[in-house]
C-alpha positions, 0 to 999 in steps of 0.5 A: 244751365241744363240743355234740353233735347226735346223735339216735336214729333207730331200733333194730332187733332180730334175729339174724345169724351165729347170734346175737342182734343189735341195731342202733342207727341215729342221725343226727348233723348234725356228721358228713360222712355224718350217718346211721349205724347200729352193731350190737352185733357191731361192724359199722357203716355211714354214709350221706349221706342217710337213703335206704338206712339203714333198709333196710340196718340191717333187713337186717343183723338180718334177713338174707335166705336168700342173706345167711345162706348167704354168712355161713355160707360166710365162717365156713367159710372162716375156720375152714379158714384158721385150721387 
């Protein structure tokens, strides 16, 4: 049986794309990039060090005005291309 070394690092609650979102950050020292976060929306990122992990996880659940405008534009483009 393989032992996993995954540790919970933090949870971030917020919103994006108009919906509630929860990001869980973890550290698993058996992976090449041990620091990672995953969102309930399906998005995820991994990092070689903890630098940047907290900032991007927070920003994913608390998007800036610029991020919100980009998300809205992306939704509009997706809607137009599916018609």
